[in-house]
N, CA, C and O atoms as a MOPAC input file, in Angstrom:
PM7 MOZYME 1SCF
protein

 N     51.80100 1     8.47500 1    48.44000 1
 C     51.12700 1     8.95400 1    47.25800 1
 C     50.39500 1     7.78500 1    46.58900 1
 O     51.02600 1     6.79900 1    46.20800 1
 N     49.09900 1     7.88700 1    46.44800 1
 C     48.32500 1     6.75400 1    45.93200 1
 C     48.49100 1     6.53300 1    44.42600 1
 O     48.38200 1     7.46600 1    43.63000 1
 N     48.75300 1     5.29600 1    44.06200 1
 C     48.78700 1     4.93000 1    42.63800 1
 C     47.37400 1     4.94200 1    42.07300 1
 O     47.12500 1     5.42400 1    40.96800 1
 N     46.45500 1     4.39500 1    42.86700 1
 C     45.03200 1     4.39800 1    42.52600 1
 C     44.36000 1     5.27300 1    43.57100 1
 O     44.37000 1     4.95200 1    44.75900 1
 N     43.78800 1     6.35600 1    43.13500 1
 C     43.18200 1     7.32200 1    44.03300 1
 C     41.69300 1     7.03500 1    44.14200 1
 O     41.04400 1     6.71000 1    43.14700 1
 N     41.15200 1     7.15300 1    45.34700 1
 C     39.70700 1     6.96500 1    45.50600 1
 C     39.13800 1     7.98800 1    46.46900 1
 O     39.82700 1     8.50500 1    47.34900 1
 N     37.87300 1     8.26000 1    46.27600 1
 C     37.15300 1     9.15600 1    47.18200 1
 C     35.74200 1     8.63100 1    47.33900 1
 O     35.18800 1     8.00700 1    46.43400 1
 N     35.17500 1     8.89000 1    48.48800 1
 C     33.80200 1     8.50100 1    48.78200 1
 C     32.87700 1     9.65400 1    48.44200 1
 O     33.23900 1    10.82300 1    48.57300 1
 N     31.67900 1     9.30400 1    48.00200 1
 C     30.67000 1    10.32300 1    47.75300 1
 C     29.29700 1     9.73500 1    48.00700 1
 O     29.08900 1     8.52500 1    47.90800 1
 N     28.37400 1    10.60800 1    48.33300 1
 C     26.98200 1    10.23000 1    48.56000 1
 C     26.13500 1    10.87600 1    47.48000 1
 O     26.25700 1    12.07400 1    47.22600 1
 N     25.28100 1    10.09400 1    46.84700 1
 C     24.42900 1    10.60000 1    45.77700 1
 C     23.34400 1    11.48300 1    46.38400 1
 O     22.53500 1    11.03400 1    47.19600 1
 N     23.34800 1    12.75100 1    45.97100 1
 C     22.35200 1    13.70600 1    46.44700 1
 C     21.19100 1    13.84400 1    45.47900 1
 O     21.24900 1    13.34400 1    44.35600 1
 N     20.14800 1    14.51400 1    45.91000 1
 C     18.94400 1    14.71300 1    45.08900 1
 C     19.26400 1    15.43100 1    43.78300 1
 O     18.62000 1    15.18600 1    42.76300 1
 N     20.25800 1    16.31800 1    43.81200 1
 C     20.62500 1    17.07900 1    42.60700 1
 C     21.22400 1    16.20500 1    41.50600 1
 O     21.32300 1    16.64100 1    40.35900 1
 N     21.62000 1    14.98400 1    41.84000 1
 C     22.22200 1    14.06500 1    40.86900 1
 C     21.20100 1    13.16300 1    40.18000 1
 O     21.54900 1    12.42300 1    39.25900 1
 N     19.94700 1    13.22000 1    40.61700 1
 C     18.92800 1    12.29800 1    40.12400 1
 C     18.20000 1    12.89300 1    38.91700 1
 O     17.86200 1    14.07600 1    38.88900 1
 N     17.96900 1    12.02700 1    37.91500 1
 C     17.29500 1    12.47500 1    36.69200 1
 C     15.80100 1    12.14600 1    36.74000 1
 O     15.28700 1    11.70400 1    37.76800 1
 N     15.11200 1    12.36700 1    35.62000 1
 C     13.66100 1    12.20600 1    35.54100 1
 C     13.19000 1    10.77300 1    35.74300 1
 O     12.03100 1    10.55300 1    36.09200 1
 N     14.06300 1     9.79500 1    35.53000 1
 C     13.65900 1     8.39800 1    35.72400 1
 C     14.10200 1     7.84000 1    37.07100 1
 O     13.97500 1     6.64100 1    37.31900 1
 N     14.62200 1     8.70300 1    37.94300 1
 C     14.87700 1     8.31000 1    39.31900 1
 C     16.24400 1     7.72500 1    39.62000 1
 O     16.46600 1     7.21400 1    40.71800 1
 N     17.17100 1     7.78900 1    38.66000 1
 C     18.52800 1     7.31700 1    38.97400 1
 C     19.53600 1     8.41200 1    38.63100 1
 O     19.16800 1     9.46300 1    38.10600 1
 N     20.79700 1     8.15900 1    38.92900 1
 C     21.82600 1     9.16700 1    38.70300 1
 C     21.89000 1     9.52400 1    37.21900 1
 O     21.95700 1     8.65000 1    36.35400 1
 N     21.86700 1    10.80900 1    36.95200 1
 C     21.97400 1    11.31200 1    35.58700 1
 C     23.37700 1    11.04200 1    35.04500 1
 O     24.36500 1    11.14200 1    35.77100 1
 N     23.44600 1    10.70100 1    33.76400 1
 C     24.72400 1    10.37000 1    33.13200 1
 C     25.77500 1    11.46600 1    33.30100 1
 O     26.95800 1    11.16100 1    33.45500 1
 N     25.37000 1    12.72300 1    33.27600 1
 C     26.33900 1    13.82400 1    33.38700 1
 C     27.07200 1    13.80200 1    34.72200 1
 O     28.19800 1    14.29000 1    34.82900 1
 N     26.42300 1    13.23000 1    35.74500 1
 C     27.05300 1    13.18300 1    37.06100 1
 C     28.29500 1    12.29400 1    37.06200 1
 O     29.27300 1    12.60200 1    37.74300 1
 N     28.26500 1    11.21000 1    36.31800 1
 C     29.43100 1    10.32700 1    36.25800 1
 C     30.63000 1    11.06700 1    35.67700 1
 O     31.75000 1    10.91900 1    36.16600 1
 N     30.39900 1    11.86100 1    34.64100 1
 C     31.47700 1    12.65100 1    34.05700 1
 C     31.98000 1    13.68100 1    35.06200 1
 O     33.18700 1    13.88300 1    35.19400 1
 N     31.07100 1    14.32300 1    35.76100 1
 C     31.47500 1    15.30700 1    36.78400 1
 C     32.32400 1    14.64000 1    37.85400 1
 O     33.34700 1    15.18700 1    38.26700 1
 N     31.90400 1    13.44700 1    38.31100 1
 C     32.67700 1    12.74000 1    39.33200 1
 C     34.04200 1    12.31900 1    38.80300 1
 O     35.03300 1    12.35700 1    39.53200 1
 N     34.09500 1    11.91700 1    37.52800 1
 C     35.37200 1    11.53700 1    36.93100 1
 C     36.32900 1    12.73400 1    36.92700 1
 O     37.50000 1    12.59700 1    37.28100 1
 N     35.83600 1    13.88500 1    36.53500 1
 C     36.68300 1    15.07800 1    36.51800 1
 C     37.11000 1    15.47000 1    37.92800 1
 O     38.26900 1    15.82300 1    38.14700 1
 N     36.19000 1    15.41100 1    38.88100 1
 C     36.51700 1    15.73700 1    40.27800 1
 C     37.61200 1    14.84000 1    40.83100 1
 O     38.58000 1    15.32400 1    41.41700 1
 N     37.46000 1    13.53900 1    40.64700 1
 C     38.42700 1    12.60700 1    41.21700 1
 C     39.77900 1    12.74100 1    40.51300 1
 O     40.81600 1    12.53600 1    41.14300 1
 N     39.78800 1    13.08000 1    39.22900 1
 C     41.05000 1    13.30600 1    38.51500 1
 C     41.79100 1    14.50200 1    39.09700 1
 O     42.99800 1    14.43200 1    39.33000 1
 N     41.07600 1    15.60100 1    39.33500 1
 C     41.69300 1    16.80100 1    39.90900 1
 C     42.19800 1    16.50700 1    41.32200 1
 O     43.28900 1    16.94000 1    41.69200 1
 N     41.41500 1    15.77700 1    42.10700 1
 C     41.83300 1    15.45000 1    43.47400 1
 C     43.04500 1    14.52600 1    43.47300 1
 O     43.92800 1    14.66400 1    44.31900 1
 N     43.09400 1    13.58900 1    42.53800 1
 C     44.26000 1    12.71000 1    42.42100 1
 C     45.49700 1    13.53800 1    42.08400 1
 O     46.54900 1    13.36200 1    42.69900 1
 N     45.37700 1    14.43200 1    41.11700 1
 C     46.49700 1    15.28200 1    40.73200 1
 C     46.97100 1    16.12100 1    41.92100 1
 O     48.17200 1    16.25300 1    42.15600 1
 N     46.03300 1    16.67600 1    42.65500 1
 C     46.37400 1    17.47300 1    43.83900 1
 C     47.10500 1    16.62500 1    44.86400 1
 O     48.09500 1    17.07500 1    45.44200 1
 N     46.63700 1    15.40500 1    45.10100 1
 C     47.28300 1    14.50200 1    46.07000 1
 C     48.70900 1    14.15500 1    45.64400 1
 O     49.54800 1    13.84400 1    46.48900 1
 N     48.98800 1    14.20500 1    44.34100 1
 C     50.31700 1    13.88700 1    43.83200 1
 C     51.20300 1    15.13700 1    43.76700 1
 O     52.31300 1    15.08600 1    43.23800 1
 N     50.71400 1    16.24700 1    44.30200 1
 C     51.51100 1    17.47300 1    44.33100 1
 C     51.26700 1    18.40700 1    43.16000 1
 O     52.00000 1    19.37900 1    42.97500 1
 N     50.23900 1    18.11900 1    42.36500 1
 C     49.93100 1    18.93000 1    41.19100 1
 C     48.49700 1    19.46400 1    41.23900 1
 O     47.64100 1    19.00900 1    40.47900 1
 N     48.22700 1    20.44300 1    42.14400 1
 C     46.91100 1    21.09400 1    42.10900 1
 C     46.79700 1    21.93100 1    40.83000 1
 O     47.80700 1    22.25500 1    40.20700 1
 N     45.60200 1    22.26800 1    40.45300 1
 C     45.37700 1    23.00400 1    39.20800 1
 C     46.20700 1    24.28600 1    39.14800 1
 O     46.72900 1    24.63800 1    38.09000 1
 N     46.33000 1    24.97400 1    40.26100 1
 C     47.05700 1    26.24300 1    40.25800 1
 C     48.52300 1    26.04800 1    39.87900 1
 O     49.11900 1    26.91800 1    39.24300 1
 N     49.10500 1    24.92400 1    40.26100 1
 C     50.50800 1    24.66400 1    39.89500 1
 C     50.65500 1    24.54500 1    38.37400 1
 O     51.61300 1    25.06600 1    37.80100 1
 N     49.72200 1    23.87000 1    37.72900 1
 C     49.73700 1    23.80400 1    36.26200 1
 C     49.59100 1    25.20900 1    35.67000 1
 O     50.34600 1    25.60100 1    34.78100 1
 N     48.60900 1    25.96000 1    36.17600 1
 C     48.34100 1    27.29600 1    35.65000 1
 C     49.54600 1    28.21500 1    35.82800 1
 O     49.89200 1    28.98200 1    34.93000 1
 N     50.18500 1    28.12500 1    37.00900 1
 C     51.35500 1    28.96800 1    37.27600 1
 C     52.48100 1    28.69800 1    36.28000 1
 O     53.26100 1    29.59800 1    35.96900 1
 N     52.57000 1    27.47500 1    35.78200 1
 C     53.57900 1    27.10400 1    34.79000 1
 C     53.09300 1    27.35500 1    33.35900 1
 O     53.81500 1    27.08300 1    32.40000 1
 N     51.86900 1    27.87500 1    33.21900 1
 C     51.34200 1    28.19200 1    31.89600 1
 C     50.78400 1    26.99800 1    31.15000 1
 O     50.71700 1    27.00200 1    29.92000 1
 N     50.38000 1    25.97200 1    31.89400 1
 C     49.89200 1    24.73900 1    31.28100 1
 C     48.54700 1    24.33300 1    31.86600 1
 O     48.10000 1    24.87100 1    32.87900 1
 N     47.91900 1    23.37600 1    31.20800 1
 C     46.68200 1    22.78000 1    31.71300 1
 C     46.43900 1    21.46900 1    30.97900 1
 O     47.05900 1    21.18000 1    29.95600 1
 N     45.52900 1    20.69300 1    31.52600 1
 C     45.05000 1    19.47500 1    30.86000 1
 C     43.70200 1    19.79100 1    30.23000 1
 O     42.86100 1    20.43800 1    30.85500 1
 N     43.48700 1    19.33800 1    28.99000 1
 C     42.17600 1    19.45800 1    28.36300 1
 C     41.74900 1    18.07100 1    27.89700 1
 O     42.57300 1    17.25700 1    27.48200 1
 N     40.46900 1    17.82500 1    27.97400 1
 C     39.94500 1    16.52000 1    27.57500 1
 C     39.89500 1    16.41400 1    26.06100 1
 O     39.36000 1    17.28900 1    25.38100 1
 N     40.45700 1    15.33900 1    25.54700 1
 C     40.37700 1    15.04500 1    24.11700 1
 C     39.24000 1    14.06300 1    23.84100 1
 O     38.61200 1    14.10600 1    22.78300 1
 N     38.98400 1    13.17300 1    24.81300 1
 C     37.90100 1    12.19500 1    24.63500 1
 C     37.52300 1    11.60500 1    25.98700 1
 O     38.38900 1    11.27700 1    26.79800 1
 N     36.22500 1    11.47700 1    26.21800 1
 C     35.68400 1    10.77400 1    27.38900 1
 C     34.91500 1     9.56200 1    26.89600 1
 O     34.21100 1     9.63100 1    25.88900 1
 N     35.05000 1     8.46000 1    27.60300 1
 C     34.23700 1     7.27700 1    27.35600 1
 C     33.71100 1     6.79500 1    28.69600 1
 O     34.46600 1     6.68300 1    29.66200 1
 N     32.42000 1     6.51000 1    28.75700 1
 C     31.81100 1     5.99600 1    29.98600 1
 C     30.92200 1     4.81900 1    29.62900 1
 O     30.12700 1     4.88300 1    28.69000 1
 N     31.06800 1     3.74700 1    30.39000 1
 C     30.20500 1     2.57800 1    30.23900 1
 C     29.38900 1     2.44400 1    31.51500 1
 O     29.94100 1     2.30900 1    32.60700 1
 N     28.07500 1     2.48300 1    31.36800 1
 C     27.15500 1     2.39900 1    32.51400 1
 C     26.72000 1     0.95200 1    32.67200 1
 O     26.13900 1     0.36900 1    31.75600 1
 N     27.00200 1     0.37000 1    33.83700 1
 C     26.73700 1    -1.05100 1    34.05200 1
 C     25.55700 1    -1.31800 1    34.98000 1
 O     24.81800 1    -2.28200 1    34.78000 1
 N     25.37400 1    -0.47000 1    35.99500 1
 C     24.28200 1    -0.61600 1    36.96000 1
 C     23.80600 1     0.77600 1    37.36000 1
 O     24.60300 1     1.71400 1    37.37900 1
 N     22.53000 1     0.92800 1    37.67800 1
 C     22.04800 1     2.24300 1    38.10700 1
 C     22.47300 1     2.57100 1    39.53400 1
 O     22.79200 1     1.68800 1    40.32900 1
 N     22.46800 1     3.84100 1    39.82600 1
 C     22.71800 1     4.32900 1    41.17100 1
 C     21.57200 1     5.25200 1    41.55300 1
 O     20.99900 1     5.93400 1    40.70300 1
 N     21.24500 1     5.26600 1    42.83800 1
 C     20.06600 1     5.97900 1    43.32400 1
 C     20.42700 1     6.98500 1    44.40500 1
 O     21.51600 1     6.93600 1    44.97600 1
 N     19.51000 1     7.89100 1    44.67700 1
 C     19.72200 1     8.88100 1    45.71700 1
 C     20.03900 1     8.18500 1    47.03600 1
 O     19.40200 1     7.19600 1    47.39900 1
 N     21.02600 1     8.71300 1    47.74400 1
 C     21.44300 1     8.17300 1    49.03300 1
 C     22.51700 1     7.10100 1    48.94100 1
 O     23.11200 1     6.73900 1    49.95600 1
 N     22.77700 1     6.58800 1    47.74900 1
 C     23.82600 1     5.56800 1    47.60100 1
 C     25.17700 1     6.12800 1    48.03200 1
 O     25.51400 1     7.27600 1    47.74500 1
 N     25.93300 1     5.29700 1    48.72100 1
 C     27.30800 1     5.61500 1    49.10100 1
 C     28.20600 1     4.99200 1    48.04500 1
 O     28.23100 1     3.77100 1    47.88800 1
 N     28.94400 1     5.82400 1    47.32100 1
 C     29.76600 1     5.37300 1    46.21000 1
 C     31.24000 1     5.62500 1    46.47400 1
 O     31.60700 1     6.42300 1    47.33700 1
 N     32.07400 1     4.93400 1    45.71900 1
 C     33.50700 1     5.18300 1    45.70600 1
 C     33.89800 1     5.44600 1    44.25900 1
 O     33.59800 1     4.65100 1    43.36800 1
 N     34.56600 1     6.56100 1    44.03700 1
 C     35.08900 1     6.89900 1    42.71200 1
 C     36.59700 1     6.67800 1    42.74500 1
 O     37.28900 1     7.20200 1    43.61800 1
 N     37.09800 1     5.90700 1    41.79600 1
 C     38.52600 1     5.58300 1    41.71700 1
 C     39.08500 1     6.07200 1    40.39300 1
 O     38.37600 1     6.12800 1    39.38800 1
 N     40.37500 1     6.42600 1    40.40100 1
 C     41.04600 1     6.79900 1    39.16400 1
 C     42.51700 1     6.44000 1    39.24100 1
 O     43.09700 1     6.33200 1    40.32100 1
 N     43.11200 1     6.25400 1    38.05300 1
 C     44.53700 1     5.95000 1    37.94700 1
 C     45.00600 1     6.28500 1    36.53700 1
 O     44.20800 1     6.40700 1    35.60700 1
 N     46.31600 1     6.42900 1    36.40500 1
 C     46.92300 1     6.66900 1    35.10200 1
 C     47.23100 1     5.31800 1    34.47600 1
 O     47.90900 1     4.48700 1    35.08000 1
 N     46.73200 1     5.10200 1    33.26400 1
 C     46.95500 1     3.84100 1    32.56900 1
 C     48.08300 1     3.93100 1    31.54500 1
 O     48.70700 1     2.92400 1    31.21300 1
 N     48.34500 1     5.15700 1    31.03800 1
 C     49.34500 1     5.26400 1    29.96700 1
 C     49.70000 1     6.72900 1    29.72100 1
 O     48.83500 1     7.60200 1    29.78400 1
 N     50.96400 1     6.99100 1    29.44200 1
 C     51.43500 1     8.29400 1    28.96600 1
 C     51.85100 1     8.12700 1    27.50700 1
 O     52.35900 1     7.07500 1    27.11700 1
 N     51.63600 1     9.16000 1    26.70900 1
 C     52.06200 1     9.10100 1    25.31300 1
 C     52.36400 1    10.51400 1    24.82000 1
 O     51.48800 1    11.19100 1    24.28200 1
 N     53.59500 1    10.94700 1    25.00400 1
 C     54.01100 1    12.26500 1    24.51400 1
 C     53.32500 1    13.41000 1    25.21500 1
 O     53.79900 1    13.89200 1    26.24400 1
 N     52.21800 1    13.84600 1    24.66800 1
 C     51.45200 1    14.95200 1    25.26200 1
 C     50.12200 1    14.48500 1    25.84000 1
 O     49.37700 1    15.27900 1    26.41500 1
 N     49.82500 1    13.19400 1    25.68800 1
 C     48.53800 1    12.65200 1    26.11800 1
 C     48.67300 1    11.71200 1    27.31400 1
 O     49.70800 1    11.08300 1    27.53400 1
 N     47.59700 1    11.64800 1    28.06300 1
 C     47.50600 1    10.77500 1    29.22400 1
 C     46.18500 1    10.01500 1    29.13200 1
 O     45.13100 1    10.60600 1    28.89800 1
 N     46.25700 1     8.70300 1    29.32000 1
 C     45.03200 1     7.89800 1    29.41500 1
 C     44.77100 1     7.65600 1    30.88700 1
 O     45.54200 1     6.98200 1    31.57000 1
 N     43.67300 1     8.21700 1    31.36400 1
 C     43.27300 1     8.08000 1    32.77200 1
 C     42.01400 1     7.23600 1    32.80700 1
 O     41.07100 1     7.47700 1    32.05400 1
 N     42.00600 1     6.24500 1    33.68700 1
 C     40.83300 1     5.37400 1    33.83100 1
 C     40.11700 1     5.67000 1    35.14500 1
 O     40.68500 1     6.23100 1    36.08200 1
 N     38.84400 1     5.26900 1    35.17500 1
 C     37.97000 1     5.53600 1    36.32300 1
 C     37.07300 1     4.34100 1    36.58400 1
 O     36.77400 1     3.56000 1    35.68100 1
 N     36.65100 1     4.21100 1    37.82500 1
 C     35.63400 1     3.23300 1    38.21600 1
 C     34.75400 1     3.87300 1    39.28200 1
 O     35.24800 1     4.54500 1    40.18800 1
 N     33.46000 1     3.65900 1    39.16800 1
 C     32.49500 1     4.09900 1    40.18200 1
 C     31.89400 1     2.83100 1    40.77700 1
 O     31.31800 1     2.00900 1    40.06500 1
 N     32.03800 1     2.68600 1    42.09200 1
 C     31.63500 1     1.46200 1    42.78300 1
 C     30.61000 1     1.75000 1    43.87000 1
 O     30.58100 1     2.83500 1    44.45100 1
 N     29.76800 1     0.75100 1    44.13100 1
 C     28.87000 1     0.75200 1    45.28700 1
 C     29.02700 1    -0.61600 1    45.92400 1
 O     28.77900 1    -1.63400 1    45.27900 1
 N     29.43100 1    -0.64900 1    47.16900 1
 C     29.63600 1    -1.93100 1    47.87100 1
 C     30.54300 1    -2.85700 1    47.06000 1
 O     30.27800 1    -4.05200 1    46.93100 1
 N     31.61900 1    -2.28200 1    46.51700 1
 C     32.63200 1    -3.01100 1    45.73500 1
 C     32.09500 1    -3.58500 1    44.42000 1
 O     32.77300 1    -4.37700 1    43.76600 1
 N     30.88400 1    -3.18700 1    44.03500 1
 C     30.32300 1    -3.61300 1    42.74300 1
 C     30.47200 1    -2.46000 1    41.76300 1
 O     30.17000 1    -1.31200 1    42.08700 1
 N     30.94000 1    -2.77800 1    40.56400 1
 C     31.19000 1    -1.77600 1    39.54200 1
 C     29.88100 1    -1.27500 1    38.93300 1
 O     29.11500 1    -2.04700 1    38.35700 1
 N     29.63500 1     0.03800 1    39.07100 1
 C     28.44800 1     0.66400 1    38.49000 1
 C     28.74900 1     1.27100 1    37.12400 1
 O     27.93900 1     1.19900 1    36.20000 1
 N     29.92700 1     1.86600 1    37.01900 1
 C     30.32700 1     2.51300 1    35.76600 1
 C     31.84500 1     2.52200 1    35.69000 1
 O     32.54000 1     2.58200 1    36.70400 1
 N     32.33800 1     2.46000 1    34.46200 1
 C     33.77200 1     2.61100 1    34.24800 1
 C     33.96400 1     3.54700 1    33.07600 1
 O     33.12800 1     3.63700 1    32.17600 1
 N     35.07900 1     4.23700 1    33.11100 1
 C     35.31400 1     5.19600 1    32.04800 1
 C     36.78200 1     5.45900 1    31.86300 1
 O     37.63600 1     4.96900 1    32.60100 1
 N     37.04200 1     6.25200 1    30.84800 1
 C     38.40600 1     6.69900 1    30.62000 1
 C     38.36100 1     8.02800 1    29.89400 1
 O     37.40500 1     8.35400 1    29.19100 1
 N     39.42200 1     8.77700 1    30.08900 1
 C     39.58400 1    10.06100 1    29.42900 1
 C     40.97900 1    10.11400 1    28.84800 1
 O     41.94900 1     9.71300 1    29.49200 1
 N     41.07400 1    10.61000 1    27.63300 1
 C     42.38100 1    10.97900 1    27.09300 1
 C     42.50500 1    12.47200 1    27.35800 1
 O     41.76400 1    13.28800 1    26.80900 1
 N     43.47000 1    12.80600 1    28.22100 1
 C     43.76700 1    14.19200 1    28.55100 1
 C     44.98500 1    14.62600 1    27.74800 1
 O     45.96300 1    13.88300 1    27.65900 1
 N     44.93900 1    15.80900 1    27.16900 1
 C     46.06800 1    16.35900 1    26.43600 1
 C     46.65100 1    17.51900 1    27.23300 1
 O     45.92600 1    18.39800 1    27.69900 1
 N     47.97100 1    17.50400 1    27.38000 1
 C     48.68900 1    18.55600 1    28.09500 1
 C     48.89000 1    19.72100 1    27.13500 1
 O     49.45100 1    19.53900 1    26.05400 1
 N     48.43900 1    20.91900 1    27.51400 1
 C     48.50700 1    22.05900 1    26.60500 1
 C     49.21800 1    23.25000 1    27.22300 1
 O     49.24000 1    23.44100 1    28.43800 1
 N     49.79000 1    24.03400 1    26.34000 1
 C     50.35500 1    25.33100 1    26.68200 1
 C     49.19900 1    26.32700 1    26.65400 1
 O     48.52300 1    26.46400 1    25.63400 1
 N     48.96700 1    27.02300 1    27.76900 1
 C     47.81400 1    27.92200 1    27.84100 1
 C     47.93500 1    29.10700 1    26.89200 1
 O     46.92200 1    29.57600 1    26.37400 1
 N     49.13600 1    29.60000 1    26.65400 1
 C     49.31200 1    30.76800 1    25.78300 1
 C     48.95200 1    30.44600 1    24.33500 1
 O     48.31600 1    31.25700 1    23.66200 1
 N     49.34600 1    29.29100 1    23.85900 1
 C     49.10400 1    28.93900 1    22.45800 1
 C     47.86100 1    28.07000 1    22.26800 1
 O     47.28100 1    28.03100 1    21.18300 1
 N     47.45500 1    27.36900 1    23.34000 1
 C     46.34100 1    26.42800 1    23.24100 1
 C     46.72800 1    25.12200 1    22.56800 1
 O     45.87000 1    24.27800 1    22.31000 1
 N     47.99900 1    24.95000 1    22.28500 1
 C     48.47200 1    23.74600 1    21.60300 1
 C     49.01700 1    22.72100 1    22.58100 1
 O     49.51900 1    23.04600 1    23.65700 1
 N     48.89600 1    21.46500 1    22.15900 1
 C     49.46300 1    20.38900 1    22.95500 1
 C     50.96700 1    20.52200 1    23.04200 1
 O     51.62000 1    20.99800 1    22.11400 1
 N     51.50600 1    20.09700 1    24.16600 1
 C     52.95200 1    20.12600 1    24.35700 1
 C     53.36400 1    18.87100 1    25.10600 1
 O     52.53200 1    18.26100 1    25.77800 1
 N     54.62000 1    18.47100 1    25.01100 1
 C     55.07200 1    17.28200 1    25.74100 1
 C     54.85800 1    17.44300 1    27.25400 1
 O     55.02000 1    18.53000 1    27.81000 1
 N     54.49600 1    16.35200 1    27.88600 1
 C     54.28800 1    16.36500 1    29.33200 1
 C     55.66300 1    16.46200 1    29.99700 1
 O     56.53500 1    15.63700 1    29.72900 1
 N     55.86600 1    17.46800 1    30.86700 1
 C     57.17200 1    17.62300 1    31.51900 1
 C     57.52400 1    16.42600 1    32.41000 1
 O     56.64700 1    15.75300 1    32.95200 1
 N     58.81400 1    16.18600 1    32.54400 1
 C     59.30600 1    15.05500 1    33.33600 1
 C     58.81200 1    15.10900 1    34.77700 1
 O     58.49000 1    14.06700 1    35.34900 1
 N     58.74300 1    16.30600 1    35.38200 1
 C     58.31900 1    16.36900 1    36.78600 1
 C     56.85000 1    15.98600 1    36.96200 1
 O     56.46100 1    15.49600 1    38.02200 1
 N     56.04000 1    16.20500 1    35.93900 1
 C     54.64600 1    15.74200 1    35.99100 1
 C     54.61600 1    14.22200 1    35.84700 1
 O     53.94400 1    13.53900 1    36.62000 1
 N     55.33600 1    13.69200 1    34.86700 1
 C     55.38800 1    12.24300 1    34.66000 1
 C     55.85400 1    11.51100 1    35.91600 1
 O     55.31800 1    10.45800 1    36.26200 1
 N     56.84000 1    12.06500 1    36.58800 1
 C     57.41100 1    11.40900 1    37.77000 1
 C     56.47100 1    11.42800 1    38.96600 1
 O     56.64500 1    10.63900 1    39.89500 1
 N     55.49300 1    12.30200 1    38.96200 1
 C     54.57700 1    12.42200 1    40.10000 1
 C     53.51200 1    11.33200 1    40.13100 1
 O     52.87100 1    11.12100 1    41.16000 1
 N     53.31900 1    10.64000 1    39.01000 1
 C     52.23800 1     9.66100 1    38.89500 1
 C     52.78400 1     8.30700 1    38.46500 1
 O     53.61700 1     8.22600 1    37.56300 1
 N     52.32100 1     7.26100 1    39.10100 1
 C     52.65800 1     5.90200 1    38.67600 1
 C     51.69900 1     5.47700 1    37.57400 1
 O     50.51600 1     5.81500 1    37.60300 1
 N     52.21300 1     4.73900 1    36.61100 1
 C     51.35700 1     4.13000 1    35.60100 1
 C     50.91200 1     2.77900 1    36.14100 1
 O     51.73600 1     1.97700 1    36.57900 1
 N     49.61600 1     2.53300 1    36.10800 1
 C     49.04100 1     1.30200 1    36.64100 1
 C     48.61100 1     0.43500 1    35.46500 1
 O     47.73200 1     0.81200 1    34.68900 1
 N     49.23500 1    -0.72300 1    35.34400 1
 C     48.94000 1    -1.64100 1    34.24200 1
 C     47.53200 1    -2.21400 1    34.38900 1
 O     47.00100 1    -2.31400 1    35.49500 1
 N     46.94500 1    -2.58400 1    33.26400 1
 C     45.57400 1    -3.10900 1    33.24200 1
 C     45.37500 1    -4.32000 1    34.13900 1
 O     44.28900 1    -4.52000 1    34.68200 1
 N     46.42200 1    -5.13400 1    34.30000 1
 C     46.31500 1    -6.35500 1    35.11400 1
 C     47.04400 1    -6.21800 1    36.45700 1
 O     47.44200 1    -7.21900 1    37.05200 1
 N     47.21500 1    -4.99400 1    36.92500 1
 C     47.90700 1    -4.70300 1    38.17300 1
 C     47.26100 1    -5.42100 1    39.36400 1
 O     46.04000 1    -5.56200 1    39.42500 1
 N     48.08300 1    -5.86400 1    40.29400 1
 C     47.59100 1    -6.59900 1    41.46900 1
 C     46.60200 1    -5.77200 1    42.29100 1
 O     45.61800 1    -6.30600 1    42.80100 1
 N     46.86000 1    -4.48600 1    42.41900 1
 C     45.95100 1    -3.62900 1    43.18600 1
 C     44.59000 1    -3.51500 1    42.49000 1
 O     43.55200 1    -3.50300 1    43.15200 1
 N     44.59500 1    -3.43300 1    41.16400 1
 C     43.33000 1    -3.42700 1    40.41800 1
 C     42.62500 1    -4.77200 1    40.54000 1
 O     41.40100 1    -4.83100 1    40.65300 1
 N     43.40200 1    -5.84900 1    40.51600 1
 C     42.79500 1    -7.18400 1    40.68900 1
 C     42.13000 1    -7.28000 1    42.05000 1
 O     41.02900 1    -7.82100 1    42.16100 1
 N     42.77900 1    -6.76500 1    43.08800 1
 C     42.21300 1    -6.81300 1    44.43900 1
 C     40.90100 1    -6.03100 1    44.52700 1
 O     40.02100 1    -6.37400 1    45.31700 1
 N     40.77500 1    -4.98700 1    43.71700 1
 C     39.54200 1    -4.19200 1    43.67500 1
 C     38.53900 1    -4.73600 1    42.66700 1
 O     37.45800 1    -4.17400 1    42.49200 1
 N     38.89900 1    -5.82900 1    42.00500 1
 C     38.09500 1    -6.44300 1    40.94900 1
 C     37.88800 1    -5.48200 1    39.76600 1
 O     36.82200 1    -5.44100 1    39.15200 1
 N     38.94900 1    -4.70900 1    39.46900 1
 C     38.89200 1    -3.73100 1    38.38800 1
 C     39.87800 1    -4.00900 1    37.26800 1
 O     39.93400 1    -3.26200 1    36.29100 1
 N     40.66100 1    -5.07900 1    37.39800 1
 C     41.66500 1    -5.38800 1    36.37900 1
 C     40.97600 1    -5.76000 1    35.07300 1
 O     39.89600 1    -6.35100 1    35.05800 1
 N     41.62500 1    -5.39900 1    33.99700 1
 C     41.12900 1    -5.77000 1    32.66100 1
 C     41.88700 1    -6.99200 1    32.22600 1
 O     43.08700 1    -7.11700 1    32.47000 1
 N     41.19200 1    -7.88400 1    31.58700 1
 C     41.83100 1    -9.10200 1    31.09300 1
 C     42.72400 1    -8.78600 1    29.90700 1
 O     42.38400 1    -7.97500 1    29.04600 1
 N     43.85400 1    -9.43500 1    29.88300 1
 C     44.74300 1    -9.30400 1    28.72800 1
 C     44.22000 1   -10.16000 1    27.59700 1
 O     43.75800 1   -11.28200 1    27.80500 1
 N     44.29800 1    -9.62100 1    26.41400 1
 C     43.89200 1   -10.37900 1    25.23100 1
 C     45.13000 1   -11.08000 1    24.68500 1
 O     46.14900 1   -10.44100 1    24.42000 1
 N     45.03800 1   -12.37800 1    24.52100 1
 C     46.15200 1   -13.16000 1    23.99400 1
 C     46.02000 1   -13.18600 1    22.47900 1
 O     44.97600 1   -13.54400 1    21.93400 1
 N     47.09600 1   -12.80200 1    21.81600 1
 C     47.06100 1   -12.75900 1    20.34300 1
 C     47.96200 1   -13.79400 1    19.75700 1
 O     48.06100 1   -13.90500 1    18.53500 1

């Protein structure tokens, strides 16, 4: 079971905007896709959440665009869990081309009860299915994705 999940993708014509590079909305779409695929790989496909009467909803997305991407580019989308907090999950993402970071992002996902629409504590079996990857993790360092610790 991967701590850091990745998938390959090829930029198609449908992803290109009026100025000839990948449209910003595509990065969000890829982030959501890779998150769902990571969850599925960990034994939690969307239907399993739904069958239990739960789902994840986005509370906040943040994306930082560092380099453009063009049609035909071969990309790698990566994601991992950075933190759990009661009913919330901080999931991070990286979009790479040839191991160079094009965009990075994060989403705060809130675990909700579908019947009430309210946030609820994340069940233990969900928490146990995913490893939390620290900002300075060795695997992130190897991918050149680690965040520097701030010394206070």
